[in-house]
C-alpha positions as CSV (number, residue, x, y, z in Angstrom):
1,M,-4.9,9.8,25.4
2,R,-1.5,9.4,26.9
3,M,-0.7,6.1,28.6
4,N,2.3,7.6,30.2
5,R,1.8,11.1,31.8
6,R,5.5,11.7,31.6
7,N,5.3,11.7,27.9
8,Q,5.4,15.3,26.6
9,L,3.4,14.6,23.4
10,T,-0.3,15.1,23.8
11,A,-3.2,14.9,21.4
12,A,-3.5,18.7,21.7
13,N,0.2,19.0,20.6
14,V,-0.5,16.8,17.6
15,L,-3.6,18.7,16.6
16,N,-2.1,22.2,17.0
17,T,1.5,21.7,15.8
18,Y,1.6,18.9,13.1
19,D,1.5,20.1,9.5
20,L,-1.1,19.0,6.9
21,D,1.0,16.1,5.6
22,Q,1.8,14.8,9.1
23,L,-1.9,14.9,10.2
24,T,-3.0,13.2,6.9
25,R,-0.4,10.5,7.4
26,I,-1.6,9.8,11.0
27,F,-5.3,9.6,10.1
28,R,-4.7,7.6,7.0
29,N,-2.1,5.1,8.4
30,Y,-3.1,4.8,12.0
31,G,-6.9,5.2,11.7
32,E,-7.4,4.1,8.2
33,V,-9.7,7.1,7.8
34,E,-11.1,7.4,4.2
35,N,-11.1,11.3,4.0
36,A,-7.9,11.8,6.0
37,G,-6.8,14.7,3.8
38,R,-10.0,16.6,4.2
39,L,-10.0,15.9,7.9
40,A,-6.4,17.2,8.3
41,D,-7.2,20.3,6.2
42,L,-10.2,21.2,8.5
43,I,-7.9,20.9,11.5
44,V,-5.2,23.1,10.0
45,K,-7.7,25.8,9.0
46,A,-9.5,25.7,12.3
47,R,-6.4,26.1,14.4
48,E,-5.4,29.3,12.4
49,E,-8.3,31.0,14.2
50,T,-8.0,29.4,17.6
51,E,-6.2,26.5,19.3
52,I,-7.9,23.1,19.6
53,R,-7.8,22.5,23.4
54,T,-10.7,20.1,24.3
55,S,-12.4,17.1,22.7
56,D,-15.5,19.3,22.3
57,D,-13.3,21.8,20.3
58,F,-12.0,18.9,18.2
59,Y,-15.5,17.4,17.6
60,R,-16.8,20.8,16.4
61,V,-13.9,21.1,14.0
62,I,-14.3,17.7,12.4
63,T,-18.1,17.5,12.3
64,P,-18.3,18.3,8.6
65,C,-16.1,15.2,7.8
66,I,-18.2,12.8,9.8
67,P,-20.2,10.5,7.5
68,R,-23.9,10.3,8.4
69,M,-25.0,7.1,10.0
70,K,-21.3,6.2,10.7
71,E,-20.4,8.7,13.4
72,K,-19.3,6.2,16.1
73,K,-17.2,4.2,13.8
74,Y,-15.6,7.3,12.2
75,L,-14.8,8.9,15.6
76,A,-13.3,5.6,16.9
77,K,-10.9,5.6,13.9
78,V,-10.0,9.2,14.4
79,Y,-9.3,8.9,18.1
80,Q,-7.5,5.6,17.5
81,A,-5.1,7.4,15.1
82,L,-4.4,10.1,17.7
83,R,-3.9,7.6,20.5
84,I,-1.5,5.5,18.5
85,E,0.5,8.6,17.5
86,V,0.6,10.1,21.0
87,N,1.7,6.8,22.6
88,G,3.9,5.5,19.8
89,E,2.0,2.3,20.1
90,L,3.2,0.6,16.9
91,E,6.8,1.4,17.6
92,V,6.4,0.0,21.1
93,L,4.8,-3.1,19.8
94,E,7.6,-3.6,17.2
95,D,10.3,-3.2,19.9
96,M,8.4,-5.6,22.3
97,M,8.2,-8.2,19.6
98,Q,11.9,-8.1,19.0
99,Q,12.8,-8.2,22.7
100,A,10.3,-11.0,23.3
101,M,11.9,-13.2,20.7
102,E,15.3,-12.6,22.3
103,V,14.2,-13.7,25.8
104,L,11.9,-16.5,24.8
105,K,13.4,-19.8,26.0
106,P,13.4,-22.9,23.7
107,G,10.0,-24.6,23.9
108,G,8.5,-21.3,25.1
109,R,5.5,-19.8,23.4
110,L,4.7,-16.2,22.7
111,V,1.0,-15.6,22.5
112,I,-0.3,-12.3,21.3
113,I,-3.9,-11.0,21.0
114,T,-4.3,-8.1,18.6
115,Y,-7.4,-5.8,18.3
116,H,-6.9,-4.1,15.0
117,S,-5.2,-4.7,11.6
118,L,-2.2,-2.5,12.2
119,E,-1.2,-4.4,15.3
120,D,-1.9,-7.8,13.7
121,R,0.2,-6.9,10.7
122,I,3.2,-6.2,12.9
123,V,2.8,-9.4,14.9
124,K,2.3,-11.5,11.8
125,S,5.3,-10.0,10.1
126,A,7.5,-10.5,13.2
127,F,6.5,-14.1,13.6
128,K,7.2,-14.8,9.9
129,K,10.6,-13.0,10.0
130,N,11.7,-15.0,13.1
131,E,10.5,-18.3,11.5
132,N,12.3,-17.7,8.2
133,P,15.0,-15.0,8.7
134,C,17.0,-15.9,5.5
135,T,17.9,-12.9,3.5
136,C,19.4,-14.8,0.5
137,P,17.9,-14.2,-2.9
138,P,15.3,-16.9,-3.7
139,D,17.4,-18.2,-6.7
140,F,20.3,-19.2,-4.4
141,P,20.4,-23.0,-4.1
142,V,21.7,-22.9,-0.5
143,C,21.4,-20.3,2.3
144,V,24.6,-18.4,2.8
145,C,23.4,-15.5,5.0
146,G,23.7,-17.5,8.2
147,N,20.4,-16.4,9.7
148,V,18.9,-19.1,11.7
149,S,15.2,-19.7,12.5
150,K,14.2,-18.9,16.0
151,G,11.1,-21.1,15.9
152,R,7.9,-21.7,14.2
153,V,4.5,-20.0,13.8
154,V,2.0,-22.3,15.6
155,T,-1.1,-20.6,14.2
156,R,-0.9,-20.1,10.4
157,K,-4.2,-18.3,10.6
158,P,-5.3,-16.4,13.7
159,I,-7.6,-17.9,16.2
160,L,-10.8,-15.9,16.3
161,P,-13.5,-15.7,19.0
162,S,-16.2,-18.3,18.9
163,E,-19.9,-17.5,18.5
164,E,-20.3,-18.3,22.2
165,E,-17.5,-15.8,23.1
166,L,-19.0,-13.1,20.9
167,E,-22.4,-13.5,22.6
168,Y,-20.7,-13.3,26.1
169,N,-18.2,-10.6,25.2
170,S,-19.0,-8.5,22.1
171,R,-15.8,-6.5,22.4
172,S,-13.9,-9.6,21.4
173,K,-15.2,-9.3,17.9
174,S,-12.0,-7.8,16.5
175,A,-9.6,-10.0,18.5
176,K,-7.1,-12.2,16.8
177,L,-4.8,-14.6,18.6
178,R,-1.4,-15.7,17.2
179,I,1.2,-18.1,18.7
180,F,4.9,-18.5,18.0
181,E,7.0,-21.3,19.5
182,R,10.7,-21.0,20.1
183,S,12.9,-23.8,18.9
């Protein structure tokens, strides 16, 4: 699950050392798993007996939580949550968005494709913040904070894959494309 082998944090570390609240937060926030608390509880109880070392060990532990007829979707959410935590993906995306805005030249466009709602929320928020950075209270008649817009959001709504694209590439189903133009 690590994208950088030099990173010390592994999925096994997360599963065997994080407390109940930390595990619940990860599965709820990063995987949007409905029964995140129950899932975390099973993990904590199972590792009291033996360490969770492999994906097979992990699967055996969480099997009671997996909804019938939704196994693939559920497992995808659980593994997504672990992957995001291990790689610090959302923090990396937030940092990248900030850095990209700083180096984008006037007239340049930043084009981002996101694949899940957590990423899309970060991109959408960063674009809005850079388009309208004013921190003055709404009832102020004139802006006094001095924050200046860095550009404009080109795509008010994300560009989604066409029916033709979906037929050709089913994995594009969740893709959303957003564009920001530097002024």
